[in-house]
C-alpha positions in Angstrom: -121.9 57.2 281.6 -121.7 53.9 279.6 -120.6 55.9 276.6 -117.7 57.6 278.6 -116.7 54.2 280.0 -116.5 52.7 276.5 -114.6 55.7 275.4 -112.0 55.2 278.3 -111.7 51.5 277.6 -111.1 52.2 273.9 -108.4 54.7 274.8 -106.7 52.2 277.1 -107.0 49.5 274.5 -105.4 51.9 271.9 -102.6 52.7 274.3 -101.8 49.0 275.0 -102.2 48.4 271.3 -99.5 50.9 270.6 -97.2 49.8 273.4 -97.4 46.1 272.8 -95.4 46.2 269.6 -92.8 48.3 271.4 -92.6 45.8 274.3 -92.3 43.0 271.8 -89.6 44.9 269.9 -87.7 45.5 273.2 -88.0 41.9 274.1 -86.6 40.9 270.7 -83.8 43.5 271.1 -82.8 42.0 274.5 -83.1 38.5 273.1 -80.8 39.5 270.2 -78.3 41.2 272.5 -78.3 38.1 274.7 -77.7 35.9 271.7 -74.9 38.2 270.5 -73.3 38.1 273.9 -73.4 34.3 274.0 -71.9 34.2 270.5 -69.2 36.6 271.5 -68.3 34.7 274.7 -68.9 31.3 273.1 -70.4 30.2 276.4 -67.3 31.1 278.4 -68.1 32.8 281.6 -64.7 34.6 281.7 -65.5 36.4 278.4 -69.1 37.6 279.3 -69.3 41.4 279.7 -71.4 41.0 282.9 -68.9 38.8 284.7 -66.0 40.9 283.5 -67.7 44.0 284.9 -68.5 42.3 288.2 -65.1 40.7 288.6 -63.1 43.9 287.6 -64.4 45.8 290.6 -63.6 43.0 293.0 -60.2 42.3 291.5 -59.2 45.9 291.7 -60.3 45.9 295.4 -58.1 42.9 296.0 -55.0 44.4 294.3 -55.6 47.5 296.4 -55.6 45.4 299.6 -59.2 46.1 300.4 -59.8 42.4 301.2 -63.2 42.5 303.0 -64.8 44.3 300.0 -63.1 42.0 297.5 -64.2 38.9 299.5 -67.8 40.0 299.5 -67.8 40.4 295.7 -66.1 37.0 295.2 -68.5 35.3 297.5 -71.4 36.9 295.6 -70.0 35.4 292.4 -69.7 32.1 294.1 -73.4 32.2 295.0 -74.3 33.3 291.5 -72.1 30.7 289.8 -71.8 27.9 292.4 -70.5 25.3 289.9 -67.9 27.5 288.1 -64.2 27.5 289.0 -63.8 31.3 288.7 -65.0 32.4 292.2 -62.9 29.8 294.1 -59.8 30.7 292.0 -60.2 34.4 292.8 -60.6 33.7 296.5 -57.4 31.6 296.3 -55.7 34.4 294.5 -56.7 36.8 297.3 -54.9 34.5 299.8 -51.8 34.8 297.7 -51.9 38.5 297.8 -52.2 38.4 301.6 -48.9 36.5 301.5 -47.1 38.8 299.0 -45.9 41.5 301.3 -44.0 38.9 303.3 -43.7 35.6 301.5 -42.4 33.9 304.6 -45.9 34.3 306.1 -47.5 30.8 306.0 -50.8 31.7 307.7 -52.8 31.8 304.5 -51.2 28.7 302.8 -53.9 26.2 303.7 -56.7 28.4 302.5 -54.9 29.1 299.3 -54.5 25.4 298.5 -58.1 24.7 299.5 -59.6 27.3 297.2 -57.3 26.2 294.3 -58.3 22.6 294.8 -61.9 23.5 294.8 -61.4 25.5 291.6 -59.6 22.5 290.0 -62.4 20.1 291.0 -65.1 22.3 289.5 -63.0 22.8 286.3 -62.3 19.1 285.9 -66.0 18.3 286.1 -66.8 20.9 283.4 -64.0 19.7 281.3 -65.0 16.0 281.6 -68.5 16.8 280.5 -67.9 19.4 277.8 -64.1 19.7 277.1 -64.6 23.4 277.5 -61.2 25.1 277.1 -62.2 27.7 279.7 -62.1 24.8 282.3 -58.6 23.8 281.1 -57.5 27.4 281.5 -58.6 27.4 285.2 -56.9 24.1 285.9 -53.7 25.5 284.4 -54.0 28.7 286.4 -54.9 26.9 289.7 -52.1 24.4 289.4 -49.7 27.2 288.6 -50.5 29.0 291.8 -50.2 25.8 293.8 -46.8 25.3 292.2 -45.9 28.9 293.0 -46.6 28.5 296.7 -44.9 25.1 296.9 -41.8 26.6 295.2 -41.9 29.4 297.7 -41.9 26.9 300.5 -39.2 24.8 298.8 -41.5 21.8 298.4 -39.8 21.0 295.1 -41.5 17.7 294.3 -45.0 19.2 294.8 -43.9 22.3 292.9 -42.7 20.1 290.0 -45.9 18.1 289.8 -48.1 21.2 289.9 -46.0 22.8 287.2 -46.3 19.7 284.9 -50.1 19.7 285.4 -50.2 23.5 284.7 -48.3 23.0 281.5 -50.5 20.1 280.4 -53.8 22.1 280.8 -52.2 25.2 279.3 -51.8 23.1 276.1 -55.4 22.1 276.2 -56.5 25.8 276.6 -54.8 26.7 273.3 -57.8 25.3 271.5 -59.5 28.6 272.3 -57.7 31.5 270.6 -59.7 34.2 272.5 -57.8 33.3 275.6 -54.5 34.0 273.9 -53.5 37.1 276.0 -54.2 35.2 279.2 -52.4 32.1 278.0 -49.4 34.2 277.0 -49.0 34.9 280.7 -48.2 31.3 281.4 -45.9 31.0 278.4 -44.0 34.2 279.4 -43.4 33.0 283.0 -42.3 29.6 281.8 -39.9 31.0 279.2 -38.2 33.4 281.6 -38.1 31.3 284.8 -36.8 28.2 283.0 -33.5 30.0 282.7 -33.8 31.7 286.1 -34.1 28.3 287.8 -31.3 26.9 285.6 -28.9 29.8 286.7 -29.8 30.1 290.3 -30.9 26.7 291.5 -28.2 24.1 290.4 -29.9 21.3 292.4 -33.0 21.7 290.2 -31.3 21.5 286.9 -31.9 17.8 286.4 -35.7 18.4 286.9 -35.6 20.8 283.9 -35.1 17.8 281.6 -38.7 17.0 282.2 -39.8 20.3 280.6 -39.5 21.7 277.0 -36.8 24.2 276.1 -37.5 27.9 276.7 -36.6 31.4 275.4 -35.8 34.0 278.1 -36.0 37.2 276.0 -39.3 35.9 274.5 -40.6 35.4 278.0 -40.0 39.0 279.0 -41.6 40.2 275.7 -44.7 38.0 276.3 -45.2 39.2 279.8 -44.9 42.8 278.6 -47.7 42.1 276.1 -49.8 40.5 278.7 -49.3 43.5 281.0 -51.4 45.7 278.6 -53.4 43.2 276.5 -54.8 40.7 279.0 -57.9 41.2 281.1 -57.5 38.9 284.1 -53.7 38.4 284.2 -52.4 41.9 283.4 -51.7 42.9 287.0 -50.1 39.5 287.7 -47.8 40.1 284.7 -46.8 43.5 286.1 -46.1 41.9 289.5 -43.6 39.5 287.9 -42.2 42.1 285.5 -41.2 44.3 288.5 -39.2 41.4 289.9 -37.7 40.5 286.5 -36.7 44.1 285.7 -34.9 44.1 289.0 -33.1 40.8 288.4 -32.1 42.0 284.9 -31.0 45.5 286.1 -33.6 47.1 283.8 -34.0 50.1 286.2 -35.7 52.5 283.9 -38.4 49.9 283.0 -38.7 49.0 286.6 -39.3 52.6 287.6 -42.0 53.2 285.0 -43.8 50.0 285.8 -43.5 50.5 289.6 -44.8 54.1 289.4 -47.8 53.0 287.3 -48.8 50.1 289.4 -48.4 52.0 292.7 -50.5 54.9 291.4 -53.1 52.5 290.1 -53.3 50.6 293.4 -52.2 53.2 296.0 -52.9 51.0 299.0 -50.9 48.0 297.7 -47.8 47.8 299.9 -45.8 45.6 297.5 -46.2 48.1 294.6 -45.5 51.0 297.0 -42.2 49.6 298.2 -41.1 48.6 294.6 -41.9 52.2 293.6 -39.7 53.5 296.4 -37.0 51.1 295.5 -37.1 51.9 291.8 -37.1 55.7 292.6 -34.1 55.1 294.8 -32.1 53.1 292.2 -33.0 55.6 289.5 -31.7 58.5 291.6 -35.0 60.2 292.2 -34.1 61.2 295.8 -37.0 63.5 296.7 -39.5 60.9 295.4 -37.8 58.0 297.1 -37.6 59.9 300.4 -41.3 60.8 300.3 -42.3 57.3 299.4 -40.1 55.7 302.1 -41.4 58.0 304.8 -45.0 57.3 303.8 -44.3 53.5 304.0 -43.0 53.9 307.6 -46.0 56.1 308.5 -48.5 53.5 307.2 -46.6 50.8 309.0 -46.9 52.7 312.3 -50.6 53.0 311.6 -50.8 49.2 311.0 -52.3 49.7 307.5 -53.2 46.4 305.9 -50.2 44.7 304.3 -47.6 47.2 305.6 -45.1 45.2 307.7 -41.4 44.6 308.4 -40.4 43.8 304.8 -41.7 47.1 303.5 -40.1 48.8 306.6 -36.7 47.2 305.7 -36.8 48.8 302.3 -37.9 52.2 303.5 -35.6 52.5 306.5 -32.5 51.6 304.5 -33.3 54.2 301.8 -33.7 56.9 304.5 -30.6 55.7 306.3 -28.6 55.8 303.0 -29.6 59.4 302.3 -29.0 60.5 305.9 -25.4 59.2 305.8 -24.2 59.7 302.2 -26.2 62.8 301.2 -27.0 64.8 304.4 -24.0 63.6 306.5 -26.4 63.2 309.5 -24.7 60.3 311.3 -27.2 60.1 314.2 -30.2 59.9 311.9 -28.4 57.4 309.7 -27.6 55.2 312.8 -31.3 55.2 313.8 -32.5 54.2 310.3 -29.8 51.5 309.8 -30.6 49.9 313.1 -34.3 50.1 312.3 -33.6 48.3 309.0 -31.7 45.6 310.8 -34.5 45.2 313.3 -37.0 44.8 310.5 -34.7 42.3 308.8 -34.2 40.3 312.0 -38.0 40.1 312.7 -38.6 38.6 309.3 -35.5 36.3 309.4 -34.0 38.3 306.4 -30.4 38.6 307.6 -29.4 37.4 304.1 -30.9 40.5 302.4 -28.7 43.2 300.8 -30.3 45.9 302.9 -29.3 44.1 306.1 -25.6 43.8 304.9 -25.6 47.4 303.6 -27.0 48.7 306.9 -24.3 46.9 308.9 -21.7 48.3 306.5 -23.1 51.8 307.0 -22.8 51.4 310.7 -19.3 50.2 310.3 -18.4 53.3 308.3 -19.9 55.6 310.9 -18.0 53.8 313.6 -14.8 54.2 311.6 -15.4 57.9 311.1 -16.1 58.3 314.8 -12.8 56.5 315.5 -14.7 53.7 317.3 -12.5 51.1 315.6 -13.5 48.1 317.9 -17.1 48.6 316.9 -16.2 49.1 313.2 -14.3 45.8 313.3 -17.3 44.0 314.9 -19.7 45.4 312.2 -17.4 44.5 309.4 -17.1 40.9 310.8 -20.9 40.6 310.8 -21.0 41.8 307.2 -18.5 39.1 306.2 -20.4 36.5 308.2 -23.8 37.3 306.5 -23.0 38.7 303.0 -22.4 36.8 299.9 -18.7 36.6 299.0 -19.4 37.9 295.5 -21.4 40.9 296.7 -20.1 44.5 296.8 -20.8 44.7 300.5 -18.5 41.8 301.2 -15.7 43.3 299.2 -16.1 46.7 300.9 -16.4 45.2 304.4 -13.2 43.2 303.9 -11.4 46.4 302.9 -12.8 48.4 305.8 -12.0 45.7 308.3 -8.4 45.8 307.3 -8.3 49.7 307.5 -10.1 49.5 310.9 -7.6 47.1 312.4 -4.7 49.2 311.1 -6.2 52.4 312.6 -6.9 50.6 315.9 -3.2 49.5 316.1 -2.0 53.0 315.5 -4.4 54.4 318.1 -3.0 52.1 320.7 
């Protein structure tokens, strides 16, 4: 019995003797991997593979408007990294995307500012202690989003101060070259919107003297690079490019970008409506019709983020096809009136779709020889539309024709 016990103990000892070097080797392997990761990320949380993996899932949930799931992940990151600015910044960014479908919605403003301020406070503490360029990057990003919201609310002094702080910390961040794709996002926005503000906001032109000169075409090029090179800011770059392509009448690029972003985030109402708009402007009638009908269906089902602004886009597209393609006046009237109702509910009577819907109703009234109503609709277009717009010019012409026809009828 003793001999057998000694034999078993010897076997166990031999097994452990064989395994221990293996355990030691594995431990050394993990240690080396950990050291390699630290070297690669240079101590920057943003650049660690683990955080990128964890954040990617949550960020994708956010852009897909699955906010409860995203918030759980962001709060998990906040517990795991309580002193780091990343989780608060992401929670603030999520508030912005709750605003995006209708930027006149101010319900989430206070929380956005609160989260961005918390991110700035944590980043400042890190920067004061270590001069870590990652901290400067977060201060630049958080100030930029505060400026973005203040500009949306026309709080120009606050927006200007936030922009100056964002640019200041953006310069500090340049000390770390590995952030270059992310930093290019800020550069691209600045280069493009410097000229956009100069052209469209005359009252703000004196403020631009406080900022360095910019290059508009370079700004678009930079944002395009960010849209496929950056990790954290690529979707934000695509969001802005959709708007810029629309402003610059780059319809083919807008269509390609809108299709890709909508298919990547199929529950994002902003990307969905831009896809419908781009398909409409590109002449893809079947695609635009299908997308518009789906928007109205989701709106009826109260899907998250689908509201009157998206409804305005969709109902106008369907009204346009009903009148000008299918010659279905009754259906066109319903869609145009629906578009106007959506516009009114969001205080968007200055939108092109509102004017165009009024003009569509004016044309139908004229065709039906209801000249009094045609005159009323035309007058409303002239009251609301910009004088340089095509709708204004057409309404003026149709008003004259309606008055002449009314006189003859009498």
